[in-house]
N, C-alpha and C positions, 0 to 999 in steps of 0.2 A: 251546629257544628257535629261533624260525620264521623263516625267511631275511628279513631287512630288504630293505625297501625304499627304494631311494636318487632323489631327485627332484632335478632338477638346479637351483639358479636362478642366474641371471647379468642383472647392471644393462648399462645400458648408456645413454648420452648422446648416441648418432646421432649421433657423430663418426669412428665406428669401425666400417661395414659390411663391410670385407672382412676384417678384424681378427675381425671378430665371427660372420662366416660360417665364418672357420676353424677359432674358437673351435671350433662347435654343430657342423659336419664332424667336430670329434676324439672329440665325446661319441658321433655316433652307429656312428663307428669303434669305439666300445667292444664288446667279447664280452659283457660283461653287459649291458641294454641298463637305461635311465635309466629310472623305474615315471613318473618326470612330466619336464616341462623345460618352465619360467617363464624368460620374457626377461621383462622392465622396462625402459620407457621413464620413463625416469626424467625427467620435466621436456620430453622430447621425443619427436615420432613415431618411432615403428619401420618400419625396413626390411620388407621383405618376409622371411617367417623360414620354414622348410622343413617340410613337414608334420609336426606330432604334435609340434609346438611351440609352446607358447602364450604369447602377448604378452599384455602389458598396460599401458596407455598410461596416464600421471598425469603432470595441466595442469602441474605446478612441480614445481623438481628438490625432492626432499626427502632430499638427504644418502644418505653411503654408509648409515647408521643405520635413517634413511625407507623408502630404497625395496629396504632387505631386508627391511626389516618387511613390505612391500608381497608380494614372495614370498612370504616365509613362511607369509603367511594363503590368499595362493595355492594354495599344496602341502597347508596345510592343510584349504582347503575341498574338495580333492578325494577326502581322504579314506584314501588308498591309499599313503602316504608315511612310512617310519618314519624319516631320516636325509636329511639335506638337505646336499644339498654346493652352496657357494659357490662358483663363480670369476669373474676378470675377464673384461671383455667382449675384450680385449687379450692376453689369456693362452692358452695352446695344449697340449693331455694330450698327450704326445709318447709313449705308454704304450697297450695298447690294454686292457689291466688294471686301470685305474684304478677303476672303479666297482666289479668283483668284488673288489678288494682292500679297498676302503672298506666293503663289505659284510661282510666278513670278519672287519676289528677288531672293527665293534662287535657283530656276531653274535657273536666268543670275548667279550669283557667287556662288559658289561649295565650297569660303574661308566661304561663312557667314554662321555662325554659330548660332546666335541670331539676334533679331530687333526687337525695344523694341516699342510700339506705342506712340500716343499721349495720355492724357487722359484728358477730359472738365466734366465741370460742366455742367449742363443743361442750360446753359446760354454762353454755349461756351465757358466759361474758364479756361487757364489750370494753374494751380498754379505753383510758381516757383520751390515747391522740387518735382514738376511732371516733371522737364525738367535734364535728368542722362545729364547736364553739369556746368561744373561753371560758364558762363556766360552763363544766363538762361532766359536774357530780353527777346528773340523770343523765343516764342515754337515752328515756325513754322521753323526752319533752322532745316535744315537735316543734317547729318554726321553722321561718325564712331564718337563712345563711347567707354567707358570705364565702363560702367556700363548699367543697363537697368530698366525699371518699374515692378513689379510686377501684375501688373492690367492687362494688359495685353500684350502680346507678344509672340513671336514663336521663337523652337527652334528645329536647326537639330536635330536630331535620330542619324546621327552617330557622330555629336560633342559630343552628352550625353554618345553616348558607349565610345567616347576617357576621357569624362572627369568625367565620373562616377555619375551623375546626381546632386539632389540636397541633400545640407550638414544636414541629421537629425537630428543633434545635436544644431543646428540652433533655430530649433520649429519658431521663428517669427521674424522678422526683419534682414537686409543684406543680408539672402541668395542668394539675387540673385548678387551682390557685387562676393559675391564667388565663385560664378559658373562664372560670367564675369571673373577675372580674374583667374579662371583657363582657359578658353576659349581660353582666349587673348594669354596664356602661352602656349599654343597648339597651337597660329597659326593660329583660328578664327580671323573671323573679332563681333563686334558686331556695327549694325546702329542702328542710329533713325531716324527714320520713319513719321514725324507729318503729311503725308495726308495720315495712316493708327489711325484711330479714337474710342476710347471707350469710350462712356459718363458713366461718374458714377458721384455719388451722391459729393456734397461739403463734406469731414471728414478731420479729424485731425488723427494722428498716435496715439498723446497721449490718445484717447479714449481709448485703452487698457490696462488696471492696469498693465501689464508688462512690457510696452513700455522701462519704462526710464532704469529698472531695465537688461533688452534682451538689448536693445542698446548698452549698455555698455558691455554689456559681450562678444556680439557676435564679438561688433567692437577692444575686445582684441584678438578672436580669429581668427577672420583677420587677422591681425600680426601675430599671434602666427604661422598660416598653412601654409599663405602667401611672407612674407616679407622678402628680406635678413636681415638680422643680425641687421647692422645699421642703415637701414628703421624702426626699429620696436617701438623705442621709439620716432621719429621723427612725427612717426604714429602718436601715442598716444599720444605726449604730444600738438599736434596740433588740435587733435579732444577732447582732456579735456579741451584745454584754449578756446575753441569754445563752447562747456557745457557749462563752466561757466558765459560765456559774454550770450549766447544766456534764458537759464535755467532761471524761475523767481517763479517755486515751489521750496521752502523749499524742500518739501516732493519728490519733486521731484529728486533732487538732492541729496537727503539719499538715494533715491529707485537707480539711479544709479551709486553713489558711492559702492554699496555695489554689484551692479553686475560686477563694474570694476572689484573688489576684487575675484570674480566671477571667471568670467575670467581669472585674473592671475594662482588664485588657482587649479582648475580645467582643466581637461586636452581635449582637443579638437580633437582628432582626427589626424593622420599623419599629419609631417608637410612636407611640399614641397616649399621650398620658388621660387620664380617666381625666371626665368632667369636675368639677370640686361639689358638685351637686352629689354625683355618687358618691364622694368618700364623705358626705353628710349625709347617707342613705345608708352606707356600713357603718356609721359610727352610731346611729338610731339601731341599727341591727345588733350592736353591740362588738361589734369590731373595725372601729377605725383603721386605716391600712397605716398603719404605723408598728403595730402591735404582730 
């Protein structure tokens, strides 16, 4: 297999120019350079970008899914990118060998569709929600998983060609799980590699005003789009129970209930239930698609 070429994609809403520049500087310091670097201004003008970085401005915020699809299409236009590396605009690559190691992983395993990085704050701590498995006590445990982290990951372009890219309808939350489930069903592997690190400020997803509504809506859409019919009520019931146990905000619960109803009511794209062999594969990986 020839050496895969890595393209870097970054979304920004224009509100973190210093962090964006620091991230791009950390990409420039890599010992194996990126084939291409694309920054998408998601409904916002872009600041001045370093030489060699392609900027794309879209007139409205397309959400995480829509913005990543714009970046993916721009990289596809160049025709010289085999691996797409998505990075949060307020993240930072601490090590200088990240691109090289990403290329090594994909070169060694043609079935590798997705590689999920470890995300840690300035103190080196990884939040439990940033470990893409149920048993999350050890963030340094490497292995195959059933989902991945949005803040830093690599995607095989051939895998994206087959799965169709990001779900535009989702806008924000669970778009990674939607893509991972499609990749797994198509026979690709998803690897969590904790030695690949993105430093990222400690944040809560609930900082976004739409978090509770979109979390509920998109979970319903995940089930409607991808699960065999008998598993749909089990998946939604388990997540409803966990939400009721975990959520302390009455306002958050109301927003969640509204999002759940929206997910039931509104269409979410074509339904393509995964094969039962994929369900069994996910179960063997430690996360059956009912949890």
